[in-house]
N, C-alpha and C positions, 0 to 999 in steps of 0.2 A: 527672860523677864516674866515675873508672875502676872497672871491675868488681872489681879487687883491693881498692880502697879500700872499696867497698860491702861486700865480704865481711869485711874487717877491722873495719869499724864494726859489722856485725852480730854478729861474734864478741865484740867489746868489750861490746856491749849484753847479750849472753847471759851473759857472765862477771859483769857488774855485777849482773844479776838473780839469778844463782845465789849470789853472795857475799852479797847482801842477804838472800836466803832463809836462808842458813846463820846469819846473825846473828839473824834473827827467830826461828828455831827455838830457838836457844840462850837466848833471852829467856824462853821458856816454862818454868815450874817443873816439877819432876818429877811433880807431882800433876795436871798438865794435858796428859797425853800424848794424849788423844783430841782436844783442841782443836788441839794441835800437828800431829797427823796430818791433820786436815781442812785446816789451812792449807797443809800440804805438798801434799796432793792437789789443792787449788785452784790452786796455783802450777804444778804439773806440767801441769794442763789448759791453763793459759794459755801455757806454754812450747810445748806440742805441738799446740795447737789442738784439744783434745779437749772433748767435751760432758759426760763423766762419767769418774770414775776410782774404782778401789778398791785397797786394800791387802789382801793375803792372806798370812797367816803359815802356812808349811808346815813340817812336821817329818817326819823319817824314823823310822818305827816300828822298834823293835828286833826285833819278832817277825814280820817280813815272811814271807809264804808263798812257797815255791818257785814260780817262774813268774809272780810278780806283775809286771805290765807297768810299774807305777809304782815298783818296787824299794823298796817300803816307804814312799814319800812320800805324805803325806796332808795336805789342807788342814785347819787347826784353828781359824782365826780369820779374820774378814773384816770390813772397814769400808768402806762406800761414801761418796763425797763427797755425792752426792745420794741420800739413803736413801729407799727405798720398800719396802713390804712385798713387792712382787713381786721386788725384787732379792734379798732374803733367801730368798724361796721358791725362786728360781732357783738360788741358791747351794746350798740344801739338796737340790734336785733333782739338781744337778750332782754333789754328793758321792755320792749314791745311784748315779748312773750310772757314776761312776768306779769304784765298788766292786762293780759288778754283773759278772756273767759274760757279759753279752750286748752290752756296748758301753761306750763312754766317750769321752774327749776325746783324739783322735789327736794334737792339738796338745800336750796335756799329756804324753802319752807321749814325744813328741820332746823336750819341755823337760827332763824328768828325766834324759834321756841325757847332758845337759851339766851336771848338778848339781855345785855346787862352784866354778863360774866365774861371774864377773860377766858378764851377757849381755843383749843386746837382741834382740827378735824382733818381726817383723811377721806378724800372723795370715795374711794372704794370701800370704806367702812361705813360711812354715814348714809350714803345713798342706797335706796332700795333697788333690787335687781331690775325692776321695770324702768328705772331712770335711764339705764344704759341702753334701752331700746327706744327711748322717747325722742320726739322731734327736737326738743330742747338740747339734749345731749348731742344729737347729730349736728345741729347748727353751731353750738358753742364749743364743742370739743372735737368730735370725729372729723368733721370737714377741715379743721385747721391742724390736724395731725397731732393733737394733744393726747397723750396716752395716759396721763395721770395728773392729779392736782391735789394740793394740800393747803390748808387755810389756818391762819392765826387771826383771831378777831379781838380787837382791843376796844372796849367801851370807854367813851369819855364821860358820858352822862346818860340819863335815861332815854334820850332822844337822838343820840349821835354815836356812831361807831366807825372804827377804821377796820377794813378787811385787807389782809395781805394774802394774796394767792400766789403759790409757787407751782410752776408747771414743768412737766417733762414731756418732751416730744420725740424721744428716741425709743423705739419699740424694743430695742435690745437692753434698755435699762430696766431694773426692777421697779416695782411700785414704791412710792414713798413709804418709809417706815416711820414708826412713832418716834424713834430716835432722831430721824431727819428733821421732823417738824418741831420736836422739842428743842433742838439746837437753835432754830430760828426764833422760837418763842422766848428762849432765855434772853436773846439779844433785844427783843422787843419789850420785855418786862420792865427794863430800866429806862424806857423812853416816853414816859407819860408827858413830860414837858414838850417833847417833839411832836407827839400826836396833837396836842392842843394847838401848837403853832401851825401845823400842817392844815388842820381844819380851819383855823382862822384865815389862812392864806387863800382858801377857797370860799370863804364866806359861809361855812357850813356849821359853825358852832353857835355863834351868838348874833350873827347879822340877820336882818329881816328876810333876806333872800340870798340864794347862791350868787356869786359874782360871775359876770360875763367874762369872756376871754379878754376883752379890752379893759375892763375894770381891774382884772388881775394884773395885767401888765403895768397899769398905772399904780396900783397898790404897791407892787414890788419896788417901784421907783420912789414912792412916797416914804418907804421905809429907809431911804438913804437921805443924804443932806442936799439933794438936788432941788433947785428951784423949779417951779412949774415950767418956766421957759426952757430950762435944761432938760426937763423930762420930755417936753415936746420935741426938742432937737434930737434927743436920744431915740425916741420912738417913731420919729418921722411924722408927727401929728401937728396940727395947729394948736396954738395956745388956747384957743376957744374950746377945742375938742377936749384937750387935757383938763381944762378947768371944769368942763361938764362932767367928765369922768370922776374928778376929785370930789365934786359935790355929791355925785351918786354914791361913791364909796363911803363918804362920811355919813350920808343918810342911811345906808344899809347897816352900818355899824353903830348908828346913833351916837356919833361923836361930832365935835365941831372943829377939830383941828388935828394936826399931826401929833400933838401932845396926847390927845385922846386915843389915837391909834396906838401910839407907843405904849400907853398905859395898858391897853389890852394885851399887847405882846409880852409885857412884863407881868401879866397876871393880876393887874390891879383894877380891872374893870370887868363888866359882863356878869 
């Protein structure tokens, strides 16, 4: 088979897999955003040959201090495909380092310089050599056995972006190639609607503040036809607690009812 035919067949296979992914994500209901995200992360790992992946929701804070190297951008939510307590601890440690005066993620500093554009980056290409000797790299990558990382960043608006990070933890595997990350990027290019719903589900796009874990659990139930009593029974909470969460969710999204929430998910508000 000619080399051109091989490339053509590979492209057709990639397109078919991406199209299938889009259909599969559309089949998830609005209350299943977490399950849909895990399915997306698993597929991205398959496309790029990654061992693990995470999604990170980042927002630009309105009260950024002068001289802030991140220009107000801060991570506000994260979800790993293969979840371990150490991953969440590393995320928390990373946030502290980002906001410290003594160091941070040189790679992230470079990322935010291009905020607002759909972009792909390979860690070993974008980070300066000194980054791989830094305390941040040691905490976030080396100690966890991560040998390489690649990113696709999807902007939703001027103040909100989705980061998808793909990771390899096998020292025998090569570093990510541009082709690896391009395959993941192709799949994400057609998912603007999903990015919006994902951000909404975490309260990161148009709500007044990010949702707490309790609020997210109740929000997911509100996106079904369950009554507040049924939600309380499902979550093992009292009706009073559920009602308090409901009012808090409505307040953060500046709506008065489930109909208002539904309008946001349908792209008719905000």
